Structures are given as structure tokens and as C-alpha cells.
C-alpha positions as CSV (number, residue, x, y, z in Angstrom):
1,X,108.0,-1.3,-35.4
2,X,111.3,-0.6,-33.7
3,X,111.3,-1.4,-30.1
4,X,112.4,1.6,-28.1
5,X,115.4,-0.1,-26.3
6,X,117.4,3.4,-26.3
7,X,114.6,5.3,-24.5
8,X,114.2,2.4,-22.2
9,X,117.9,2.4,-21.1
10,X,117.6,6.2,-20.5
11,X,114.6,5.9,-18.3
12,X,116.2,3.0,-16.5
13,X,119.4,5.2,-15.8
14,X,117.3,8.2,-14.6
15,X,115.2,5.8,-12.3
16,X,118.3,4.6,-10.8
17,X,118.6,7.9,-9.0
18,X,115.6,7.1,-6.7
19,X,116.5,7.4,-2.9
20,X,113.3,5.7,-1.4
21,X,112.1,2.3,-2.1
22,X,108.8,1.7,-3.8
23,X,105.9,1.2,-1.6
24,X,105.2,-2.4,-0.5
25,X,101.9,-3.9,-1.5
26,X,99.7,-3.4,-4.8
27,X,97.2,-0.9,-2.9
28,X,99.9,1.4,-1.8
29,X,101.7,1.2,-5.1
30,X,98.2,2.1,-6.9
31,X,97.4,5.0,-4.7
32,X,101.0,6.5,-5.4
33,X,100.4,5.9,-9.2
34,X,96.8,7.5,-9.1
35,X,98.3,10.6,-7.2
36,X,101.1,10.8,-9.7
37,X,98.9,10.5,-12.9
38,X,96.3,12.7,-11.3
39,X,93.3,10.2,-11.3
40,X,92.1,6.7,-11.7
41,X,91.1,6.9,-15.2
42,X,95.0,8.0,-16.2
43,X,96.2,5.0,-14.1
44,X,93.6,2.6,-15.8
45,X,94.8,3.6,-19.2
46,X,98.6,3.5,-18.4
47,X,97.9,0.0,-16.9
48,X,95.6,-1.4,-19.5
49,X,92.9,-2.3,-16.8
50,X,89.5,-0.8,-16.0
51,X,89.1,2.2,-14.0
52,X,86.8,0.5,-11.4
53,X,89.6,-1.9,-10.8
54,X,91.9,0.7,-10.1
55,X,89.5,2.2,-7.8
56,X,89.2,-1.3,-6.1
57,X,93.1,-1.3,-5.6
58,X,92.9,2.0,-4.2
59,X,90.2,1.1,-1.5
60,X,92.1,-2.0,-0.4
61,X,89.5,-4.3,-1.7
62,X,91.9,-6.1,-4.2
63,X,95.4,-6.8,-2.8
64,X,96.9,-9.4,-4.9
65,X,97.4,-8.6,-8.6
66,X,97.8,-10.9,-11.4
67,X,101.4,-11.1,-12.7
68,X,100.8,-9.1,-15.6
69,X,99.2,-6.3,-13.6
70,X,101.9,-6.6,-11.1
71,X,104.4,-6.1,-13.6
72,X,102.7,-3.3,-15.4
73,X,102.2,-1.4,-12.1
74,X,105.8,-1.6,-10.9
75,X,107.2,-0.4,-14.4
76,X,104.7,2.6,-14.4
77,X,105.3,3.3,-10.8
78,X,109.1,3.4,-11.5
79,X,108.4,5.9,-14.4
80,X,106.9,8.3,-12.1
81,X,108.6,7.5,-9.0
82,X,110.6,10.7,-7.7
83,X,110.5,12.6,-10.8
84,X,112.4,15.4,-9.4
85,X,115.4,13.1,-8.8
86,X,114.9,11.8,-12.5
87,X,115.0,15.3,-13.9
88,X,118.1,16.2,-11.9
89,X,119.8,13.1,-13.2
90,X,119.1,14.1,-16.7
91,X,120.0,17.5,-16.5
92,X,123.4,16.6,-14.6
93,X,124.1,14.2,-17.7
94,X,123.3,17.2,-20.2
95,X,126.1,19.0,-18.3
96,X,128.6,16.2,-17.7
97,X,127.9,13.8,-20.4
98,X,126.8,10.1,-20.5
99,X,128.2,6.7,-21.2
100,X,126.6,4.5,-23.4
101,X,127.3,0.6,-23.4
102,X,125.7,-1.4,-26.3
103,X,126.0,-4.7,-28.1
104,X,124.7,-4.2,-31.5
105,X,125.4,-4.8,-35.3
106,X,127.9,-2.1,-36.2
107,X,129.2,-2.0,-39.8
108,X,130.7,1.0,-41.8
109,X,131.3,2.1,-45.4
110,X,134.4,4.1,-46.1
111,X,134.6,6.5,-48.9
112,X,137.4,4.6,-50.7
113,X,135.2,1.8,-51.4
114,X,136.4,-0.3,-48.7
115,X,133.6,-1.9,-46.5
116,X,133.5,-3.7,-43.4
117,X,130.6,-6.2,-43.0
118,X,128.2,-5.2,-40.3
119,X,129.0,-7.5,-37.1
120,X,128.0,-7.6,-33.5
121,X,130.2,-5.5,-31.2
122,X,130.3,-4.4,-27.6
123,X,130.8,-0.8,-27.6
124,X,131.3,1.3,-24.3
125,X,131.6,5.1,-25.2
126,X,131.4,8.3,-23.3
127,X,129.5,11.0,-25.0
128,X,130.2,14.4,-24.2
129,X,127.7,17.1,-23.0
130,X,126.9,18.7,-26.3
131,X,125.9,15.4,-27.9
132,X,124.4,13.9,-24.6
133,X,122.1,17.0,-24.5
134,X,120.9,16.5,-28.1
135,X,120.3,12.8,-27.4
136,X,118.3,13.5,-24.2
137,X,116.6,16.6,-25.3
138,X,115.2,14.2,-28.2
139,X,114.1,11.7,-25.7
140,X,112.5,14.1,-23.6
141,X,110.5,15.4,-26.8
142,X,109.4,12.0,-27.5
143,X,110.9,11.3,-31.0
144,X,110.4,7.9,-32.5
145,X,112.5,4.9,-31.6
146,X,114.0,4.9,-35.0
147,X,115.1,8.7,-34.7
148,X,116.6,7.8,-31.5
149,X,118.5,5.0,-32.8
150,X,119.7,7.2,-35.9
151,X,120.9,9.8,-33.3
152,X,122.7,7.3,-31.2
153,X,124.4,5.9,-34.4
154,X,125.6,9.4,-35.2
155,X,127.0,10.0,-31.8
156,X,128.8,6.7,-31.5
157,X,130.0,7.0,-35.1
158,X,131.5,10.4,-34.5
159,X,133.0,9.7,-31.1
160,X,134.0,5.9,-31.3
161,X,134.7,5.2,-34.9
162,X,136.0,8.8,-36.0
163,X,137.6,9.5,-32.7
164,X,135.8,12.8,-32.2
165,X,136.5,14.0,-35.7
166,X,140.3,13.2,-35.7
167,X,140.3,10.3,-38.2
168,X,137.8,8.5,-40.7
169,X,136.4,11.3,-42.1
170,X,133.2,10.5,-44.2
171,X,132.8,7.2,-42.5
172,X,129.3,6.0,-42.7
173,X,128.2,3.9,-39.8
174,X,125.4,1.4,-39.5
175,X,124.0,0.6,-36.3
176,X,121.3,-2.0,-36.1
177,X,120.1,-5.0,-34.4
178,X,120.5,-3.9,-31.0
179,X,121.1,-6.9,-28.5
180,X,121.1,-4.6,-25.4
181,X,122.0,-1.2,-24.4
182,X,122.6,0.6,-21.1
183,X,123.1,4.1,-20.4
184,X,125.0,5.6,-17.4
185,X,124.0,9.2,-16.6
């Protein structure tokens, strides 16, 4: 199973657009999550807890969640917090492009038989609007983590290794073992 590091990086970048802080306290956070998801059942499924437990949080009968529930609640609430601002950030990135910073194992094979062993590299690369829109559309469609990794590899290969098509034609780039990735919209 491939961990969705790329999708998480895009989500984090969009969530940084939030203007208001998250509500304080578990009951208030739970109420906002229930409203965002449209009911206690959906909130319970998203958090991996029972519907009755969610109802107790909403009614202020439980005030202190376990660390696991608190982390899940914050993560899920951030995902649904100020969705209009998140959509605007994504749309703005489709118009203006985005910057990817990744530390991953990069390697490549050139057509002449020369090869370079894959090694960890830190790459920061601006991706122009045309490719940024393709990446963000794929993320919004919910493609698999492996497919997103392939799309990011293609974009980085074209803009970083091939310099936007000006050199290294036919260079096949391998992008694997992602250590970390950050996206700036």
C-alpha cells in the first residue's frame, strides 16, 4: 500500500488558507464536524468511533477525548474547515501554478544507455499552471496514491530534469521512496 504523501501535502497546503482558528474544546469541534459532514453517523464513520459517542460529545456529556480521538477529530475538522477558502486556494493554484518541495529517491535512465543510480535528492520546483491543474484535478478526482506519484514524477521530470523540454529528451525519471513532500499553492 502506498501512503498518500502527495495528497496529504496538497490538503495541508489548502488548509493553510483558513482564516479563523479551529473551535476550542472537543464538544465544539465535534458539533462543527457533525454540521460539516451532515450528521452524527458520518462523523462517527470518519473518526472511527460509535455514533452514540459522537452524540455524547455534541451534548457536552464527554469533554476530554482520548489522544487518538482528539488527533482524528482535529485532522478531520481541518479537512472540512472553511471549505470555500480551500477551494479558492486550489483554483488559484490552477491559474498560477504551484511549488513542490520533495525529498525523495530520484534516478533516471537516459536513452544512450547511461544511467544514474537512484539517490535521495531535495528538489524544489515550480510547476506551471497547465501541469498544476492536471495534478490538482487528479487529486480532486481521488486518484490512487500510486497514480498521483506517477503524475508528480512526470511533472518533476519535465520541469526539473528536462528543463521544460529544452534538454534531456527521452530521459526516464524514477521517483520513489518519498521522505517528505510539501506543496505551496
